[in-house]
N, C-alpha and C positions, 0 to 999 in steps of 0.2 A: 150361367149363360153358356149355351152350346156354341162351340167354335164354328165358323162358316164352313160349309161343305163345298168341296171343289172336285171337279172331274177333269182329269188330264188324259189325253190320248194322243197317240202318234208314235213316232220313231225316236228313240233316245239318241241314236247315232254314237255319241261319245259320252264318257262319264261326266263331262263338264256341262252338258246341256241342262236346261231347266227340267225337262222330263226325267232325266237320269237322277238328278238330285231329289226330285219329288218321289221317285220310285224308292230310293234308299230311305227317305224319311218315312214313307208308308210301311216299308218292311220293318223299320225300327219300332214304329208305333204298334204294328202287329205283334211283335215280340213282347211288348209291354203288356198288352191287354188281350191278345188272342183274337181280336176282331179283324177279319179279313178286309184289307184296304186295297191290295194290289190284285188285279185281274189281268193276267198276261197270257195271251194265246198265240201259239206259234202256227206256222203253216201245217205242221203235222197234225195238230189238233183240229184245225179247220178242215183239213183233208179227210178226216174221219167222217165228217158230216157232209162234205161237198167234194166227192171224188174228182170232179172236173177241175176244181181249184188245185188239188194236189197234183194232178197231171200237168197243169200249167206251171206250178212251182218246180216240179221235176224237170220240165223242159228248160226252165230258166237256169237251173243248176247245171244241166248238161251244156248249155250255151256259155255260161259265165264261170262255172266252178263253184263249189260249196263255200270256198273261202273268199269269194268276191265280196267287197264291202256292201254292195247293195243287197246281195242274197243274205248275208249275215244279219244285217240290220232290219230289212223290210220283212223278211220271212221267218227269221228265227229269234228276233228280239235280242240280238247280241250287240254289245257295244264294241266299237272298233278304234279305241284310242291309238294304238300303235299304227294301224293302217289308215287312219283318218287323214283327211286333207287331199288336196288336188294332186300333190306330188309326194306320196309317201316314199320312204327310203328305197324300196325295191324299184319303184318307177324312176326315181332319180338315177339309180345305177344304170338303167337302160338308156338314159339320155347322155351319159358320159361317153366320150369318144376315147380311143386309145392313141390318139395323135396329139402332138404338141399343139397348144393353143395358137391360133393364127391372128395376126394383127390386121390382115386385109383378106378379102376374098380372092380366090383364084379365078382368072377369066374362064368363063364357060362352065364353072362349077356351081352347084347349088349350095346355099349356106343356110343353116338353121341356127337361130339364136334362142336358147332356152333358159 
């Protein structure tokens, strides 16, 4: 009996997502029997066929940077385990002040609780 066939598509984001796990399983199965199961296309490959798309992606890179999580995952199929989450370590560092913690707010001052 032939095992059921499935098609997965989307963005893996991190190594812990369903798509990332299925990608690894497909790569392992490919190693065993040589039958291609994983078809992964990056923005560079699409851009060879659709130059306007490549121009769009290049503009996104200029705006956000090549290492931005969205750019890495959406356009280059790269997982972002270390950078993942709403507040990765680099972002948390930006939110830390260099002052002593306050128990109360100062009159007339803005206060942010993060």
